[in-house]
C-alpha positions as CSV (number, residue, x, y, z in Angstrom):
1,M,27.5,27.1,-77.6
2,R,26.4,23.7,-78.9
3,F,29.8,22.2,-77.9
4,F,29.4,23.6,-74.4
5,R,25.9,22.1,-74.1
6,R,27.3,18.7,-75.0
7,L,29.9,18.8,-72.2
8,P,29.3,16.8,-69.0
9,F,27.8,18.7,-66.1
10,Q,31.0,18.5,-64.0
11,T,33.1,19.9,-66.9
12,K,30.6,22.8,-67.4
13,L,30.9,23.7,-63.7
14,I,34.7,23.5,-63.7
15,V,35.1,25.5,-66.9
16,S,32.6,28.1,-65.6
17,L,34.4,28.5,-62.3
18,I,37.8,28.7,-64.0
19,L,36.6,31.5,-66.2
20,V,35.1,33.3,-63.1
21,I,38.4,32.9,-61.2
22,V,40.6,34.1,-64.1
23,L,38.3,37.1,-64.9
24,T,38.1,38.0,-61.2
25,T,41.9,37.7,-60.8
26,V,42.7,39.8,-63.8
27,L,40.2,42.5,-62.8
28,G,41.6,42.4,-59.2
29,Y,45.1,42.8,-60.6
30,L,44.1,45.8,-62.7
31,L,42.3,47.5,-59.9
32,I,45.2,46.9,-57.4
33,H,47.9,47.9,-59.9
34,T,46.0,51.1,-60.8
35,A,45.5,52.0,-57.1
36,I,49.2,51.4,-56.3
37,N,50.3,53.5,-59.2
38,R,48.0,56.3,-58.2
39,A,48.9,56.2,-54.5
40,F,52.6,56.1,-55.4
41,S,52.3,59.1,-57.7
42,D,50.4,61.1,-55.1
43,F,53.0,60.2,-52.5
44,A,55.9,61.1,-54.8
45,K,54.2,64.4,-55.8
46,H,53.7,65.5,-52.2
47,S,57.1,64.3,-51.0
48,M,59.0,65.9,-54.0
49,G,57.2,69.2,-53.7
50,N,59.6,70.7,-51.2
51,Q,62.6,69.1,-53.0
52,D,61.6,70.9,-56.2
53,Q,61.6,74.2,-54.4
54,V,65.1,73.7,-53.1
55,F,66.4,72.7,-56.5
56,R,64.7,75.8,-58.1
57,Q,66.5,78.0,-55.6
58,M,69.8,76.4,-56.4
59,L,69.2,76.8,-60.2
60,V,68.3,80.5,-59.6
61,E,71.6,81.0,-57.8
62,Y,73.4,79.1,-60.6
63,Y,71.9,81.3,-63.4
64,A,72.5,84.5,-61.4
65,R,76.2,83.6,-61.0
66,T,76.9,82.3,-64.5
67,G,74.3,84.3,-66.5
68,S,73.4,81.3,-68.6
69,W,72.7,77.6,-68.5
70,D,76.0,76.6,-70.1
71,G,77.8,73.9,-68.2
72,L,74.7,73.0,-66.2
73,D,74.3,69.6,-67.8
74,R,78.0,68.7,-67.1
75,L,77.3,68.9,-63.3
76,F,75.2,65.8,-63.4
77,L,77.2,63.5,-65.7
78,R,78.1,60.9,-63.0
79,N,74.6,60.5,-61.6
80,R,72.5,61.5,-64.5
81,D,70.0,58.6,-64.1
82,L,69.3,59.7,-60.5
83,L,68.6,63.3,-61.5
84,P,65.1,64.1,-60.1
85,F,64.3,67.0,-62.4
86,V,64.5,68.4,-66.0
87,V,65.6,72.0,-66.7
88,A,64.5,73.9,-69.8
89,D,65.7,77.4,-70.9
90,A,63.5,80.4,-71.6
91,N,62.7,79.0,-75.0
92,G,61.6,75.6,-73.7
93,I,64.7,73.8,-74.8
94,I,65.9,71.1,-72.4
95,V,69.3,71.9,-71.1
96,S,69.6,69.1,-68.4
97,A,67.7,65.8,-68.1
98,P,68.1,62.3,-66.6
99,Q,68.3,60.9,-70.1
100,F,71.0,62.4,-72.3
101,H,69.1,62.1,-75.5
102,L,66.4,64.4,-74.1
103,V,68.9,67.3,-74.0
104,G,68.1,69.7,-76.8
105,H,64.5,68.7,-77.3
106,K,61.9,71.5,-77.1
107,L,59.0,71.0,-74.6
108,S,55.4,71.8,-75.4
109,R,53.5,74.6,-73.8
110,S,51.4,72.0,-71.8
111,D,54.7,70.4,-70.4
112,L,56.1,73.8,-69.5
113,A,52.9,74.8,-67.8
114,A,53.3,71.8,-65.5
115,G,56.7,73.0,-64.3
116,L,58.0,75.7,-61.9
117,P,59.3,78.9,-63.5
118,I,62.9,80.0,-62.7
119,V,62.9,83.8,-62.3
120,V,66.1,85.8,-62.0
121,G,65.9,89.6,-61.8
122,G,62.3,89.6,-62.6
123,E,62.8,87.6,-65.8
124,T,61.8,84.0,-66.4
125,V,65.0,82.3,-67.6
126,G,63.9,78.7,-67.5
127,T,61.6,76.1,-66.1
128,L,62.1,73.3,-63.6
129,L,60.0,70.2,-64.3
130,S,59.9,67.1,-62.1
131,R,60.5,63.8,-63.7
132,R,56.9,62.9,-62.8
133,A,55.6,65.9,-64.8
134,L,57.2,64.4,-67.9
135,K,56.1,60.9,-66.9
136,L,59.6,59.7,-66.4
137,R,60.5,57.1,-63.8
138,D,63.7,56.9,-61.9
139,P,65.4,53.5,-61.5
140,I,64.2,53.1,-57.9
141,E,60.6,53.8,-58.9
142,K,60.9,51.4,-61.8
143,H,62.3,48.7,-59.6
144,F,59.6,49.2,-56.9
145,L,56.7,49.2,-59.4
146,G,58.2,46.3,-61.3
147,T,58.6,44.3,-58.0
148,V,54.9,45.1,-57.1
149,T,53.7,44.1,-60.6
150,V,55.6,40.7,-60.4
151,S,54.3,40.1,-56.9
152,L,50.8,40.8,-58.0
153,W,51.0,38.4,-60.9
154,I,52.6,35.7,-58.8
155,S,49.8,36.2,-56.1
156,A,47.1,36.1,-58.8
157,V,48.5,32.9,-60.3
158,I,48.8,31.2,-56.9
159,V,45.3,32.3,-55.9
160,S,43.9,31.1,-59.2
161,L,45.6,27.7,-59.0
162,I,44.3,27.3,-55.4
163,G,40.8,28.3,-56.4
164,I,40.8,25.9,-59.4
165,L,42.1,23.0,-57.3
166,L,39.6,23.7,-54.6
167,S,36.8,24.0,-57.2
168,I,37.7,20.7,-58.8
169,F,37.7,19.0,-55.4
170,L,34.4,20.6,-54.4
171,F,32.8,19.8,-57.7
172,R,33.8,16.2,-57.4
173,Q,32.2,16.2,-54.0
174,L,29.1,17.7,-55.5
175,T,28.8,15.7,-58.7
176,G,29.9,12.4,-57.2
177,P,26.6,11.8,-55.4
178,L,24.7,13.1,-58.5
179,K,26.5,10.5,-60.6
180,R,25.6,7.7,-58.2
181,L,22.0,9.0,-58.0
182,N,21.9,8.9,-61.8
183,A,23.3,5.4,-61.9
184,A,20.7,4.2,-59.4
185,A,17.9,5.9,-61.3
186,G,19.0,4.1,-64.4
187,D,19.0,0.8,-62.6
188,I,15.4,1.4,-61.4
189,A,14.4,2.5,-65.0
190,R,15.7,-0.9,-66.2
191,G,13.6,-2.7,-63.6
192,D,16.1,-3.2,-60.7
193,L,14.1,-1.8,-57.9
194,S,16.6,-3.0,-55.3
195,S,19.1,-0.3,-56.3
196,R,19.9,2.2,-53.6
197,V,22.2,5.2,-53.2
198,K,24.7,5.4,-50.3
199,V,24.2,8.4,-48.1
200,H,27.5,10.1,-47.2
201,S,26.4,13.5,-45.9
202,Q,23.5,15.2,-44.2
203,D,23.3,18.2,-46.6
204,E,20.8,18.7,-49.4
205,L,22.4,16.0,-51.5
206,G,22.2,13.6,-48.6
207,H,18.6,14.4,-48.1
208,L,18.0,13.9,-51.8
209,A,19.7,10.5,-51.6
210,E,17.5,9.6,-48.7
211,S,14.4,10.7,-50.5
212,F,15.5,8.7,-53.5
213,N,16.0,5.6,-51.4
214,E,12.6,6.0,-49.8
215,M,11.0,6.4,-53.3
216,A,12.9,3.3,-54.5
217,A,11.7,1.3,-51.4
218,S,8.2,2.5,-52.0
219,L,8.3,1.4,-55.7
220,Q,9.8,-1.9,-54.7
221,K,7.1,-2.4,-52.1
222,S,4.4,-1.4,-54.6
223,E,5.8,-3.8,-57.2
224,Q,5.8,-6.6,-54.7
225,A,2.3,-5.8,-53.6
226,K,1.2,-5.8,-57.2
227,R,2.7,-9.1,-57.9
228,R,1.2,-10.6,-54.7
229,M,-2.2,-9.1,-55.8
230,I,-2.0,-10.6,-59.2
231,A,-1.1,-14.0,-57.7
232,D,-3.9,-13.7,-55.1
233,V,-6.4,-12.7,-57.8
234,S,-5.4,-15.6,-60.0
235,H,-5.7,-17.9,-57.0
236,E,-9.1,-16.6,-55.9
237,L,-10.5,-16.7,-59.4
238,R,-8.9,-20.1,-60.3
239,T,-10.7,-22.0,-57.4
240,P,-14.4,-21.2,-58.2
241,I,-13.7,-21.3,-62.0
242,S,-12.1,-24.7,-61.6
243,V,-15.0,-26.0,-59.6
244,V,-17.6,-24.7,-62.1
245,R,-15.5,-26.2,-65.0
246,T,-15.1,-29.5,-63.3
247,G,-18.9,-29.7,-62.4
248,L,-20.0,-28.8,-66.0
249,E,-17.6,-31.3,-67.5
250,A,-18.8,-34.0,-65.1
251,M,-22.4,-33.2,-66.1
252,R,-21.5,-33.2,-69.8
253,D,-19.8,-36.6,-69.4
254,G,-22.7,-38.0,-67.4
255,L,-20.6,-38.4,-64.2
256,L,-22.7,-35.8,-62.3
257,E,-26.5,-35.4,-62.5
258,A,-27.8,-31.9,-63.3
259,T,-29.9,-31.8,-60.2
260,P,-31.1,-28.4,-58.8
261,A,-28.7,-28.9,-55.8
262,N,-25.7,-29.4,-58.1
263,I,-26.7,-26.5,-60.3
264,A,-27.2,-24.3,-57.2
265,A,-23.8,-25.2,-56.0
266,L,-22.2,-24.2,-59.3
267,H,-24.3,-21.0,-59.3
268,D,-23.0,-20.1,-55.9
269,K,-19.4,-20.4,-57.2
270,I,-20.3,-18.1,-60.1
271,L,-21.8,-15.6,-57.7
272,L,-18.6,-15.8,-55.6
273,T,-16.5,-15.1,-58.7
274,T,-18.8,-12.2,-59.7
275,R,-18.6,-10.7,-56.2
276,L,-14.8,-11.0,-56.2
277,V,-14.6,-9.2,-59.6
278,G,-17.0,-6.5,-58.3
279,D,-14.8,-6.0,-55.2
280,L,-11.7,-5.7,-57.4
281,Q,-13.5,-3.2,-59.6
282,Q,-14.4,-1.1,-56.5
283,L,-10.8,-1.1,-55.3
284,A,-9.5,-0.1,-58.8
285,L,-12.0,2.8,-58.9
286,A,-10.9,3.9,-55.4
287,D,-7.2,3.8,-56.4
288,A,-8.0,5.9,-59.4
289,G,-10.1,8.4,-57.4
290,R,-13.2,7.6,-59.5
291,L,-15.3,6.0,-56.8
292,S,-18.7,7.6,-57.0
293,I,-19.9,9.0,-53.7
294,H,-23.4,10.5,-53.4
295,K,-23.6,12.1,-50.0
296,E,-26.7,12.9,-48.1
297,A,-27.9,13.5,-44.5
298,L,-27.8,9.9,-43.1
299,D,-29.4,8.7,-39.9
300,L,-27.1,6.0,-38.5
301,N,-29.7,4.6,-36.1
302,E,-32.1,3.9,-39.0
303,L,-29.3,2.4,-41.1
304,V,-28.1,0.1,-38.3
305,E,-31.6,-1.1,-37.6
306,R,-32.1,-2.1,-41.2
307,I,-28.7,-3.9,-41.2
308,R,-29.7,-5.7,-38.1
309,A,-32.9,-7.0,-39.8
310,T,-30.9,-8.1,-42.8
311,I,-28.3,-10.2,-41.0
312,G,-30.6,-11.3,-38.1
313,V,-31.1,-14.8,-39.5
314,E,-27.4,-15.4,-40.1
315,L,-26.6,-14.2,-36.5
316,E,-29.2,-16.7,-35.2
317,D,-27.7,-19.5,-37.2
318,R,-24.2,-18.7,-35.9
319,E,-25.6,-18.2,-32.3
320,V,-24.0,-14.8,-32.1
321,A,-25.7,-11.9,-30.3
322,L,-25.7,-8.4,-31.7
323,H,-25.7,-5.4,-29.3
324,V,-26.5,-1.9,-30.6
325,D,-25.5,1.1,-28.6
326,L,-26.3,4.3,-30.6
327,P,-27.5,7.5,-28.8
328,V,-30.9,8.6,-29.8
329,D,-29.6,12.2,-30.4
330,L,-26.7,11.0,-32.5
331,P,-26.0,13.7,-35.2
332,R,-26.7,12.8,-38.8
333,V,-23.7,12.2,-40.9
334,N,-22.9,13.4,-44.4
335,A,-22.4,10.2,-46.3
336,D,-23.5,7.8,-49.1
337,R,-26.1,5.5,-47.7
338,Q,-25.2,2.5,-49.9
339,R,-21.4,2.9,-49.4
340,I,-21.7,3.2,-45.6
341,E,-24.0,0.2,-45.5
342,Q,-21.4,-1.8,-47.4
343,V,-18.7,-0.6,-44.8
344,L,-20.9,-1.8,-41.9
345,L,-21.7,-5.1,-43.6
346,N,-18.1,-5.8,-44.4
347,L,-17.0,-5.0,-40.8
348,L,-19.9,-7.1,-39.4
349,A,-19.0,-10.0,-41.7
350,N,-15.4,-9.8,-40.5
351,A,-16.6,-9.8,-36.9
352,M,-18.9,-12.8,-37.4
353,R,-16.1,-14.7,-39.1
354,Y,-14.0,-14.4,-35.9
355,T,-16.7,-14.7,-33.3
356,T,-17.5,-18.2,-31.9
357,S,-20.9,-19.5,-31.0
358,G,-22.3,-17.8,-27.9
359,G,-20.2,-14.7,-28.6
360,T,-21.3,-11.1,-29.0
361,I,-20.8,-8.4,-31.6
362,S,-21.4,-4.8,-30.5
363,I,-22.1,-1.7,-32.6
364,A,-21.6,1.7,-30.9
365,A,-21.3,5.3,-32.0
366,K,-20.5,8.6,-30.4
367,S,-19.8,12.2,-31.3
368,V,-16.1,12.9,-31.3
369,D,-16.6,16.6,-31.7
370,E,-19.0,19.0,-33.4
371,N,-18.0,17.8,-36.8
372,M,-17.2,14.1,-36.5
373,V,-19.0,10.9,-35.4
374,Q,-17.1,7.7,-34.6
375,V,-18.6,4.3,-35.2
376,S,-17.2,1.2,-33.5
377,I,-17.8,-2.5,-34.2
378,R,-16.4,-4.9,-31.6
379,D,-16.3,-8.7,-31.5
380,S,-15.6,-11.2,-28.7
381,G,-13.0,-13.2,-30.6
382,T,-9.4,-13.7,-29.7
383,G,-8.2,-10.3,-30.9
384,L,-5.6,-9.5,-33.5
385,S,-1.9,-10.2,-33.4
386,K,0.7,-7.4,-33.9
387,Q,1.1,-8.5,-37.5
388,D,-2.6,-8.5,-38.1
389,L,-3.0,-5.0,-36.7
390,E,-0.3,-3.8,-39.2
391,H,-1.8,-5.5,-42.3
392,V,-5.5,-6.1,-41.5
393,F,-6.6,-3.6,-44.1
394,D,-4.2,-4.9,-46.8
395,R,-5.7,-6.5,-49.9
396,F,-5.9,-10.3,-49.8
397,Y,-4.6,-10.3,-46.3
398,R,-6.0,-13.0,-44.0
399,A,-5.5,-13.1,-40.3
400,D,-4.3,-16.2,-38.5
401,A,-6.5,-19.1,-39.2
402,A,-6.6,-19.9,-35.5
403,R,-8.7,-16.7,-35.0
404,T,-11.5,-17.7,-37.5
405,R,-14.5,-19.7,-36.5
406,E,-15.2,-20.9,-40.1
407,T,-15.4,-24.7,-40.3
408,D,-15.5,-25.1,-44.1
409,G,-12.1,-23.7,-44.7
410,S,-13.5,-20.5,-46.2
411,T,-12.0,-17.3,-44.8
412,G,-13.0,-15.0,-47.6
413,A,-10.8,-13.4,-50.3
414,G,-9.4,-10.8,-47.9
415,L,-10.9,-7.8,-49.7
416,G,-13.7,-6.8,-47.3
417,L,-11.7,-4.7,-45.0
418,A,-9.7,-3.2,-47.8
419,I,-12.9,-2.1,-49.5
420,A,-14.2,-0.7,-46.2
421,K,-11.0,1.4,-45.8
422,A,-11.3,2.7,-49.4
423,L,-14.9,3.7,-48.9
424,V,-14.3,5.4,-45.5
425,E,-11.3,7.3,-46.9
426,A,-13.4,8.3,-49.9
427,H,-15.8,10.0,-47.5
428,G,-12.8,11.9,-45.9
429,G,-12.8,9.8,-42.7
430,R,-10.3,7.3,-41.3
431,I,-10.6,3.7,-40.2
432,W,-8.4,1.7,-37.8
433,A,-8.4,-1.4,-35.6
434,E,-7.3,-2.2,-32.1
435,N,-7.5,-4.9,-29.5
436,V,-9.9,-4.5,-26.6
437,P,-8.3,-5.1,-23.2
438,T,-11.1,-7.4,-22.1
439,G,-10.7,-9.5,-25.3
440,G,-11.7,-9.3,-29.0
441,A,-10.9,-6.8,-31.7
442,C,-12.6,-3.5,-32.3
443,F,-12.8,-1.6,-35.6
444,H,-13.4,2.2,-35.6
445,F,-14.2,4.6,-38.4
446,T,-15.2,8.3,-38.5
447,L,-17.6,10.2,-40.6
448,S,-18.3,14.0,-40.8
449,T,-21.6,15.3,-39.6
450,V,-24.0,17.3,-41.6
């Protein structure tokens, strides 16, 4: 058993099928051989019944004429092997038989009971037994059954060989894709995420290969995204840290005065770094499913008015108008107040970044159905390109610089929309972006009602 376990999978399958084929063939041979013998015996028994009656009548006449069985055996010397019966006298002694060596042997009572009694003058003078009653075969029967047996064995061997050859071919077709799949899995385990399996069929193995290729592509994409994220995080952290380090070293060396304005500038960079680290922590918690959400009945009208008061000064500085269109009877949503406020602030910050002076930003909301509210934030910018629409919620992704209105070269770290997406999905809603036919981009997200 241990040796069998160590065999390759293909060898196990082939050996198992060979055993099944051999056992099935042998069992089939035995059943067919037994059935043929039984059918042949029944046929011979019925076909020889009338013949035995004729021979008994002949033997009765012979005994009545001669008064004994003397000389009977000499009548069949030439064709003894073809003699279809055995004759025994009144004492059960064989007086004539197909095999000469049987003459003189005494039959048992059970053998005599299977024969036909020969009665002359009311007295039983002998017994006629067919060859079959004594389990004797004539040459024709032996030749027929021998031919059948040989034919059965030849057929069994041919069928077994065909079955084994077909099984080997089919198992190679079965195990070949598995071997390629195993090799590709080994490549991926060793870090080669570009390894793929060629799909040669549309059966279950073909679907398995396609699923494996999709998994490998997803892993490769995730690995590339992780590397890009690490590079982006390093870049985003390196810039403010370098500025702070350079400023501090300049102050230490006396090249830069430690004025409140210079210290405030360095403090802003530290706050930027802290905010970036906080954003990354939120995304990490969202990925792990550990983002804390404390839902309550939330009035969106009240929340939007508070946000409007918070960003009012910045909107005035940017010369951007904010339009709010929320129905008075808008249902309350079941959401975390702080998290949804962060979603709205991130979306508004993105809209302000791409809205030029004199432009407008609109906040609207409506009931989609009895259980869902949709919130929309629209800007009057230049809209999003096809690539932007596909990747706008990706981490560290920045839209085309031509769309931004920033003049200081700052376009953000590219985490605001990713965080908004994570927070909305943590509430069980969805978020998406689209271009408005009249111009600008519009971001939508949904929340469930109370």
